[in-house]
C-alpha positions, -999 to +999 in steps of 0.1 A: +132+108+111+109+116+139+081+097+157+056+119+138+071+105+105+067+070+117+031+077+128+024+092+093+038+061+077+015+039+099-016+061+094-013+077+059+001+046+042-005+015+064-040+022+074-054+036+040-035+012+017-053-020+030-088-008+039-105-027+011-077-053+005-083-068+040-120-073+033-122-087-003-130-123+005-128-150-022-139-148-058-140-120-083-137-085-070-171-067-076-168-034-096-178-011-067-151-027-044-125-027-073-130+011-076-126+015-038-095-008-039-079+011-068-085+044-049-068+030-017-038+017-037-031+046-061-046+077-046-036+089-011-060+109+011-051+144+006-037+138-029-007+120-043+002+084-044+009+060-016+042+050-032+053+086-033+043+092+003+062+062+013+093+074-006+092+107+013+089+090+046+110+058+041+140+071+061+118+066+093+125+029+091+156+007+086+171+008+051+166-029+043+129-028+051+126+005+032+142-010+001+119-041+003+088-021+007+098+003-022+102-028-044+067-040-035+053-005-042+071-006-076+054-039-084+021-025-072+025+006-093+032-016-123-002-032-119-021+001-120-032+001-157-045-035-155-061-029-121-079+002-134-093-020-162-107-042-135-085-071-145-093-098-119-058-112-116-042-077-113-067-066-087-059-097-066-022-093-071-024-056-062-044-065-030-019-091-020+009-066-025-009-041-004-012-066+025+025-075+020+034-039+023+012-034+054+028-064+072+064-053+063+056-017+074+041-028+106+072-050+114+096-022+105+077+004+125+076-019+156+114-024+153+119+014+149+099+022+181 
């Protein structure tokens, strides 16, 4: 994979996935923020899903990191129905997974540089 693929991972997935998750604060997730969070987690800019975009670009990082991040995405995707119903626990768990993915992706991309 190329540097361009690594940059797409950093920008298209790492940046957009956590925009709202980083700023939730404590307490219940207000409905307007829940809707924005759901969009970040399950709808990539330009269409598709972040998990699918990651799967296409995963070869840009080491296999162990890619496998761990893919497992996190699988758990995140499994929360989608509950998150879309604005279930508070699911929204919090999904936001935590997004942050975990972002940290793991940053670490893997730094190692690949």
